[in-house]
N, C-alpha and C positions, 0 to 999 in steps of 0.2 A: 768341604764337600768333596768328595770322588768325582772326579770329572770324568761324567760316561760320554759325551759328547767325542766323537773320534772320525777321522777321515784317512784314507790313504797318506794323503800330505802330511798331516801329523807325523804319521811314521816317517814318513821321508824326510821332514825338517830335523826329527829326533836325529835319524839315522846322519843326517848330514852334519850335523854338531858335533861326533865324535870321527868323521871321515871324508877328507876333502875327495878323496875319491874311493871307488868301491862300486860294487857290482849293482846299481840300483836296479838294473834290467829286469834281474833276478827276482829282487824283492817286490816288483810290480809285476813280475808275469806270476808270481807265487799268490799275491791279490787277487789279481785277475781269476785265476783257478780256483782259488778258493770262494770266490765269491760266486764263480758259477756252481760249484758246488753245493752251497748254502743257500742256495736260489730260492727264496719262498720262506724258508726257513726262519721260526722264529724263537726265540727265548722265551722263560716264564713270564717276563716283564711286558711281552708284546713288541719288543724291540727287534730288529732284522739279527738273526744269529751272526751275521757278518762282523757285528760292533764287536763282538766278545775276542775273536781270535785278532782284531784291529786293536783293541787294546793292549792284549798279552805281547804282541808285537811293537807296541810302543815302549813298555816297559823295557824291553830287551834290548832296544834301540837305544834308550836313555841310557842303558847301562853299559853303552860301549860296545855290544856285540857286534859281529860281523855279520854280511850278508845271508850266510848259510844260516844262523839260528834265527835271523828276523824271518826268513823264509819258513822256517820248520815252526815258529810262533803263527804264522799265518796260518799255517796248513796243520797245525797240531791234532785237528777233530776231523781232516777229512776221511782218516781211513775209517776210524770208529764210528762214525754217524753217518757218512755217505755211501756207504759202500763200494770204496775206492781199494784198490790193491796196492800194496805199499811198494810193488815193483815199479809202477807207474810215476811214484814220486821219486822213486832212485833213477827213473830214465830220464824224469823232464827236469829233475833240481841237483842230483847228484847226491853221491852215498851219504856225504856228510847229512845234508839235511833227512833224509831218511833213515837214519841211523837216528835223530834226535825224534823224531815222530813217532818212528817205530817205540822207543822207550817208554813216551809218553802215552801210547794206546791203550785204552784199556781191553780186556777181554771181553766177548760180546755172545751173544747165543750162537751164532754162527760156527765159533771156535770150538762150539760143544755139540754139533751136529749127531753125534752117535750116543749122548750121554744127557740124563735129565738129571739138571742141578739144582739146586736152591739159589735163591739170591744170596744169601750168604756163604753160599758154598763159592758162586760165582767171585764173589768178590774178594773173598782170602785168597783165591787163584791169582786173579789180576793185581792184590798186592804182591804176592811172590813176585810175577813177573816184573813187577816195576821196579823192585828194587836188583833184582836180578837184570833186568836192561838197563836200570839208570847209568849213566855217562855224567861228566860234567856239565857240559854243554845242554843235554836237556834237563838237569835238574835245575836250570834257571829260568828255562822255559816253563816247567813244572810249579815254580814255586809264582811266575807271573800268572799263570794261569790260576793256581788257585788264589792269588790275592785279588785277581777279578771276580772270580766266583764269590770268594766271600764278601766283597766290596757291593755286590750286586745281587745279593741273596734274598732280600724284597722279593723279588720275583718266583722264588722257591717256595713249594708246600712248608708250612709250620713243621710237620715231622720230617721232613729232611734236612733241616738246618742244623739240628744238633749233631746229627751224624756226620755231616760233612766237616764241621768244626772238630769233631772229635778224630775224626780220621786227621786232618790237618796235623793236630797235636799230637798223635801215635804216628804217623807215618811220614808227613812234609817236612814237619819242623824236627825234629833227629837228623834226618838226612841236609837241613840248611846247618844245623849244628856241627856237625862233621866238617863240612864245608867252613866252617868259622865266618859263614854268612851271618851276622850277629844282626844285623840292620835289617836284613829279611826275616829274621827271627821277631824282631821286636814286632814287626807290622804286622805278621801272622798271628802270635800272640796276642794281638792287641783286639785283632778282629775277632778271633776265637771267644775270648773274654765276653766282647759285645752280644757272641751270639748266644754263649750258654750261659752267660749271667746277665742278661739284660737288665733285671731291676736293679741289681748292685752295681753294673756300671752306670746306669742312668743316677741313682744316687751318688757316685762316685763323683761323676759329670758336672751335677748341678753343684754339690758341695765345693767341687773345687775352682768353679768356675765363681761362685760366690766369693770365695776366700781371694781368689785372684782379682778380681773386679775391686774387693775392699782395699785390697792393697796394691791396688794396680801402681798409680804413682812411684809409691816408693821401691815398687821393684824394678819400674821400669827406669828409674834414677838411679838404682844400682847397676843394672846391665850394662847401660848406656856408659856409665861411668868405668866400668870394666871394660867393654870394648872399646873406648877410645884410647884408654891407656894401653890395649894390645893393638890399634889400628897399626897396620903397617907401612902407612903413610904419614905418620905422626910420631916423631920422636920424643922419649919420654925426657922429662925434665932432669932426671938424675941421670948425672954423669955415668955412674957403676952399670945403669942400665943401656945406655946406647952402643955398645961393642956387641951385645947379644941381640938388639933388636932386628937385625936384619934376618934372624932364624924364624920370628913371627911371620905366620903366612895369614892366619884369621882367626878371629873368638865369635863364633857363633852362640845363639841361644836359642832354646825352643821349647814348648811345654812338655812336662815329662809326660809320659803314656799311664793312662788308667789303669793296665792291666800290672805296671811296676809300682805304683800307688796301693794298688789293693794288696799286692803279694807283701808290702811291707807292713800294711798296717793288720793284714793275717796273720803274720808271725807273732805280732803283739796281741791279738786277741784273744779272749778266752771264750768269748760268743760273740760272732762277727756279727750278728744282728743286732745285740745291744751295744756293742763296743765301737762298732763303728765309727761313729761322729764323733765320741770323746779321743779316738785315736788322729781323725783326720783332722790335723789342726796344726797352721802355720808353723809352731813352736817344734815342732816334730816332722813332718812332713815337707821335704822339698818340693815343691812344684815347677821348677825349672830346670833345665841340664843346659849348664854352661861348657863348650867343648873350646880349647886352644888347641889350633894346628899350628905344628911348626914345621919347617924346613925339614927334608931330611939330611941335609947339609950338616946339621948341627952333631950328626952322629960322627962324620968324618973330621970335621974341622976343630969340634971342642970334646974331644975322645972323654976328658975327665969331667964332662958335665953331662948327667944324666938330664932327660925334658922336664921330669919333676924338679929337678932343682931349679933349672931357671923357672919354671913357676914361684917355687918359694924364693927366689932372689926378687923377683917381680911384688909378688907379696909382701914381702918385707920392706921394699922402697917405694912401693906405689900403691899399694892397696889397704895396708893394715893401719895407716894414720887416717884412711877414709871410711873409716867405720865400719870395717870389715872384717871378721874372724876367722879362722881357721879350726872347724872345731873336731876333725878326724878324718880319718879315710876308710873305706868299705872298699868289697868287692863285689860284683855283679851277680846275678844269678848263679850263671855260669862258670863263675870265676876267672874267667878269661880277659878280666882288666879291673883296673883298682881305679877309682874316684875320691874327690873329696868333699866333705861337705862343709860348705861355705854361710856365715850367718851374717846378715847387714845390722843394722843399727835399730831396725826397727821388728827384728827377729825372725825376717824373712830368711828361708833355708836355700841353698842352690847345690845341685849335683854339679861339681866341675871335672870334666874329663881334660887330660892332657895325651894328644896323639901327633905322632909326626905325620908327614902327608901319606906315606906308606902305611901307617898302622891305620889311617883313619880310612885309606881307600880300601884295606881288608876289611875293615869292619865295616862298610858299606856294600862291599860284592863279594868276600871271601877270598879264598886260597887262588882264586882264578886270575888275578890280579898279579902273581907272581909268573905262575905259568900254567899252562893247559894241562891238569895233571891227571893221573889215573885214578878217577872216582869210582871206586866200585866196593859193593859191599859184599863181603866175604860170609859164607855161612849162615846164606838167608833162611830164615826158618819157616820154611813152606807149610808148618802145618797151623802155625800163628804169627804173621809177618810180623805184626807189631813188637813179638819176644825178639826180633834180629837184634834191637840195638840194646837189649839187655847187658850188662858187665859180664865179659867170657873170662874164664881162664884156660890155662892151658895144661893139659895132662896128659898121660902116657898110658897107651896097650902094653899089654905083655910082651910085644915085638919092638916096644920102643917108638911105635910111630905117634906124634903128635894128633892129640884131640881139642879142639876148643868146644868148651861146652859152658852152660851159664854159670856164674860164680853162684854160690848157694847149694851146687847141685848134690845130690848124694850119691854112691857109690851104685845103688839100684836106678837110678836115674843114667848113671854111665854106661849101665848094660842095656838100656833099652836104646840108649843113643847109639849102640854098637850092632846091636842087632836084635828083634824084637823077641826070637825064642831066647837069647840070652836073658832078656828081663821077664820073660814068663815063668822061665824056669830056675830064674836066680833061688840060688843057695846062700852062696857068702863070698865075700872078696878077699884077696889078699893083697898087701902093698909092698912093694919092691921084693925083697926078699924074704920076708918075714912070713913066719907059720901061723900069726895070729890071725883068724878067722872076724873077718870083720862083718858085722850085721848091715841090714839093707838102709839102715838112716844115717851109717857115718857119713860126714860131711866131704867133698872135696876141696884140699887145697892146691894152690898153684904148684906144678911141679911133681905132683902124685905120679909114681907109676901103679897101675893098678891090675889085677890080672880077675877076672871074671869065673866064678866056679858056678857051672849050673847043673841040675839034678831033673832029670824028668818025670821022677817023682813028686818034685814040687811043682804045684801049681798056684797063683794069685789067689788072695781072699782079700774082704774089703779092708781089712787095715792096712793094705801097703798104700792106700791112697795117702796113709800118714808118713810113707817115707819118700815120696816123689817129690820134687821142684818144678820139674821143665813140662812146659806144654805136651813136649815129643811123648813122654811117658804118661802122661795124664790120657792121652791121646788112644795109646796103645792099650793101658788098662781099661777103660771105657769100651773099647772096641771089644776087648775080651771080654768082660762081663754081658755085653748087648749081644755076644754071639757074632759078631761081626770078624774077628781075628782068633784064630786059633792055633795053637803049636804047630812050628812047622809051616805058616803061613805069614810072611812076611810082609805087610803092606805100610 
């Protein structure tokens, strides 16, 4: 169960576990400031609002972040919700904390005093701002914020839950993937699955628990046997394994996520409503994840021995005679990691991952464990921010300048990308030094150099929607047919 009870002492305890010294005064000051700003405010569940930033701060404290990030987590809603000026945050808590708060602050009505916008328009602009302002520290505050929001979503009205999950999948999770913070990706995807597919989630949960309970004894026996073999303090009986046992840090096991199980059975189903039960069986679905964690020293001291090879050695000398079988290896959904499928003598399946300490830390927290990098998103799509993550290709205009555009785009998309007038009066395109006239639907390829030829006599017709693939071009064409965009008026 998600632990909702929280106090500032819980945050300080989490911070102290990772920092023997640090700016604890700043964290308490941020808490007192946030508590005063959110005084008497309640969440939809009826709990005091301050509990939410406290839980967000506990997350980032547990993840090992410094006091500026924890302070920002405590303060992340005060500008957006409490009519607080960012300059006040900067003056009281420093520029680093203020930059994080600024990056995760959504736009509100006060930002559009001179304009009347629909909620959908305001949300698009807020998403574009989020992507443009995002930095690496702010990303982890945003991830923690979204984990808590989704975990406590029972207090949110029904009609707001699915949009929140959808926004998570299309805006937040892609950023976590870019950061390689795959543990957080797993957590967010599981929460989204529970919200968007509650009936299927419940069916998989109930069936999985039924299978695991039925096979509990054999599974626990197998996992304890594996854990004992790899226990750092227990030397293996096999003499060939003893020289390598110093590199074993831990063997951990946990339940596989339900969204991961769902992805597996959905790939095999012809009709998920009819097929899910016959596919969700122990003979084909692993219900447990095992992770062997090895010391980083193995890479330096045993350069000819890959971590996977060490596992193979343990399997051959210590596991294969105990009723375990190595069936195959597979890749994770995002291709970031390979795992092995093991089976025991009762046909229970297990996914086994092999990671070094650094690889495991990177899985848990992402690229920030190596160094604080320059996390920034280039070419944010302001018209449809969710399309920012679409794979891009690099093409060149007639002057040789590079342009990043969505993979699959056409020369007509390219024309609109350069300038609205070029798109509205598109006649044909030329590639390189060729004189061949390319029609509007010609697809772009990486490295193409394109010249757009416009003709004032040409105007769009409805069939042009068949020739475009990007949101930007659609936006301009729709604007033209609605009379909002005319030739010579680039909006």
